[in-house]
TORGU-966449 format. One line per 2 residues: number of its first residue (from 1); their letters; for each residue x, y, z of C-alpha. Coordinates in Angstrom, 2 decimals. Example, Ala and Ser with C-alpha at 12.3 -4.5 7.8 and 13.67 -1.06 7.14 Angstrom:
1) as) 12.30,-4.50,7.80 ~ 13.67,-1.06,7.14
***
This chain:
1) mn) -22.91,-183.82,74.89 ~ -23.22,-180.14,73.93
3) al) -19.83,-178.34,73.76 ~ -21.31,-175.34,75.54
5) vt) -22.53,-177.38,78.35 ~ -19.07,-178.96,78.65
7) ta) -17.47,-175.56,78.68 ~ -19.69,-174.46,81.61
9) sy) -19.03,-177.44,83.62 ~ -15.25,-177.02,83.17
11) yr) -15.60,-173.32,84.25 ~ -17.47,-174.29,87.33
13) ry) -15.00,-177.04,88.21 ~ -11.68,-175.48,87.51
15) rp) -11.99,-171.73,87.83 ~ -11.83,-170.39,91.35
17) gi) -14.78,-168.65,92.89 ~ -14.33,-165.33,94.81
19) pa) -13.54,-165.19,98.51 ~ -16.43,-164.65,100.85
21) gl) -14.84,-161.49,102.22 ~ -14.58,-159.97,98.65
23) aa) -18.22,-160.90,97.96 ~ -19.25,-158.98,101.08
25) ml) -17.11,-155.99,100.20 ~ -18.64,-155.82,96.66
27) al) -22.09,-156.18,98.13 ~ -21.36,-153.29,100.58
29) ea) -20.03,-151.12,97.75 ~ -22.97,-151.80,95.47
31) at) -25.47,-151.09,98.30 ~ -27.74,-148.15,97.15
33) gs) -31.18,-148.67,98.80 ~ -33.91,-151.22,98.81
35) pq) -34.67,-153.52,97.29 ~ -31.08,-154.53,96.35
37) rl) -30.75,-155.63,92.71 ~ -27.70,-156.94,90.83
39) ld) -27.25,-157.43,87.18 ~ -24.18,-159.67,86.40
41) ig) -23.25,-159.06,82.82 ~ -20.96,-161.69,81.35
43) sg) -21.87,-164.11,84.17 ~ -20.42,-167.31,82.61
45) pg) -21.51,-170.09,84.70 ~ -22.59,-167.82,87.52
47) tv) -19.63,-168.28,89.89 ~ -19.65,-164.59,91.07
49) ad) -23.42,-164.32,91.01 ~ -23.61,-167.44,93.38
51) al) -21.24,-165.78,95.77 ~ -23.26,-162.48,95.80
53) lp) -26.74,-164.00,95.79 ~ -27.09,-163.89,99.65
55) yf) -26.63,-160.11,99.66 ~ -29.24,-159.16,97.11
57) dd) -33.00,-159.37,96.86 ~ -32.82,-159.90,93.10
59) lf) -30.14,-161.05,90.96 ~ -30.05,-161.24,87.16
61) av) -27.25,-163.04,85.36 ~ -26.81,-162.72,81.53
63) da) -24.08,-164.02,79.27 ~ -23.59,-163.90,75.43
65) dp) -23.27,-167.68,75.44 ~ -26.56,-169.21,76.65
67) gm) -24.84,-172.45,77.27 ~ -22.82,-170.94,80.10
69) lg) -25.99,-170.16,82.10 ~ -27.09,-172.97,84.35
***
């Protein structure tokens, strides 16, 4: 098994996500117009991106470690 895939799975399993209320607050602060787009830089396994996805029309996640993106 690839060590990067293992790292991503551990991040997803053991690192807490963000509370729904915080996701809503961040989305409200980021609202600038339509369409709503978010760029998550340093996304890791996408924990924060997953929480914010319902609030945006487009979401792009990037990470320096391609193995972290799922």
